[in-house]
Backbone as CSV, one residue per row, in Angstrom:
resi,resn,N_x,N_y,N_z,CA_x,CA_y,CA_z,C_x,C_y,C_z
1,UNK,0.601,-1.118,-0.052,-0.141,-0.199,0.169,0.683,1.578,0.289
2,UNK,1.984,1.245,0.774,2.850,2.443,1.025,3.161,2.806,-0.739
3,UNK,3.743,1.895,-1.237,4.464,2.427,-2.586,3.597,2.778,-3.563
4,UNK,2.436,2.692,-3.691,1.171,3.152,-4.233,1.247,4.608,-3.675
5,UNK,1.081,4.894,-2.683,1.099,6.332,-2.196,1.904,7.222,-2.069
6,UNK,3.342,6.330,-1.957,4.469,7.138,-2.368,4.391,7.600,-3.708
7,UNK,4.399,6.726,-4.293,4.053,7.585,-6.005,3.405,8.272,-6.272
8,UNK,1.919,8.148,-6.054,1.051,8.976,-5.959,1.307,10.297,-5.313
9,UNK,2.068,10.563,-4.662,2.601,11.622,-3.742,3.709,12.340,-4.580
10,UNK,4.483,11.373,-4.838,5.632,12.328,-5.964,4.930,12.815,-7.316
11,UNK,3.978,12.214,-7.770,3.656,12.318,-9.239,2.623,13.712,-8.976
12,UNK,2.210,13.678,-7.464,0.959,15.059,-7.025,2.269,16.070,-6.901
13,UNK,3.191,15.880,-6.444,4.128,16.946,-6.301,4.605,17.429,-7.599
14,UNK,4.893,16.593,-8.386,5.218,17.171,-9.974,4.621,18.023,-10.472
15,UNK,3.452,17.396,-10.464,2.079,18.196,-11.354,1.789,19.276,-10.377
16,UNK,2.033,19.314,-8.946,1.901,20.978,-8.244,2.816,21.870,-8.363
17,UNK,4.069,21.100,-9.126,5.245,22.121,-9.604,4.732,23.203,-10.971
18,UNK,3.713,22.101,-11.763,3.398,22.884,-13.057,2.238,23.665,-12.709
19,UNK,1.291,23.225,-12.037,0.016,23.674,-12.219,-0.779,23.974,-10.789
20,UNK,-1.490,25.309,-10.657,-1.982,25.602,-9.865,-3.151,24.736,-9.134
21,UNK,-3.453,24.679,-8.269,-3.297,25.568,-6.659,-2.161,25.232,-5.858
22,UNK,-1.281,24.330,-6.501,0.125,24.188,-5.857,0.176,22.780,-5.401
23,UNK,1.559,22.725,-4.713,2.008,21.672,-4.321,1.349,20.470,-3.048
24,UNK,0.758,21.755,-2.092,0.134,20.635,-1.006,-1.299,20.085,-1.703
25,UNK,-1.996,20.487,-2.655,-3.247,20.009,-3.095,-3.141,18.855,-4.007
26,UNK,-1.741,19.043,-4.927,-2.165,17.847,-5.555,-0.824,16.711,-4.904
27,UNK,0.021,17.014,-3.937,0.025,16.080,-2.807,-0.997,15.068,-2.266
28,UNK,-1.920,16.061,-2.015,-3.066,15.467,-1.269,-3.637,14.604,-2.193
29,UNK,-4.143,14.932,-3.656,-4.803,14.233,-4.765,-4.213,12.915,-5.065
30,UNK,-2.428,13.353,-5.096,-1.965,12.321,-5.599,-1.928,10.966,-4.744
31,UNK,-1.754,11.301,-3.342,-1.926,10.259,-2.201,-2.938,9.214,-2.305
32,UNK,-4.134,10.361,-2.270,-5.612,9.693,-2.311,-5.605,8.768,-3.597
33,UNK,-5.063,9.265,-4.769,-5.408,8.428,-6.190,-4.415,7.189,-5.747
34,UNK,-3.419,7.556,-5.307,-2.475,6.187,-4.852,-3.247,4.822,-4.187
35,UNK,-3.589,5.646,-2.826,-4.058,4.743,-1.979,-5.510,4.153,-2.820
36,UNK,-6.294,4.561,-3.986,-7.589,4.232,-4.513,-7.082,3.033,-5.301
37,UNK,-5.807,3.603,-6.162,-5.421,2.666,-7.281,-4.946,1.272,-6.335
38,UNK,-4.268,1.528,-5.339,-4.093,0.303,-4.393,-5.488,-0.563,-4.343
39,UNK,-6.373,-0.143,-4.113,-7.659,-0.570,-3.524,-8.028,-1.358,-4.610
40,UNK,-8.035,-0.843,-5.723,-9.072,-1.398,-7.132,-7.912,-2.568,-7.595
41,UNK,-6.519,-2.382,-7.896,-5.689,-3.314,-7.946,-5.837,-4.712,-7.113
42,UNK,-5.500,-4.278,-5.964,-5.613,-5.234,-5.024,-7.111,-6.117,-4.912
43,UNK,-8.048,-5.482,-5.291,-9.312,-6.141,-5.544,-9.378,-6.808,-6.662
44,UNK,-8.623,-6.386,-7.822,-8.971,-7.021,-9.257,-7.692,-8.218,-9.254
45,UNK,-6.725,-8.137,-8.775,-5.581,-8.793,-9.054,-5.318,-9.759,-7.633
């Protein structure tokens, strides 16, 4: 679970560097997306 959340957070930070509203917002969005991706792929495979 942690690798998915960390990967999402890193991607969110990179996106936050380029797109407003900023780092923290995209960091949170990336972390939540990583968690949801783990839940989805964990249930399917």
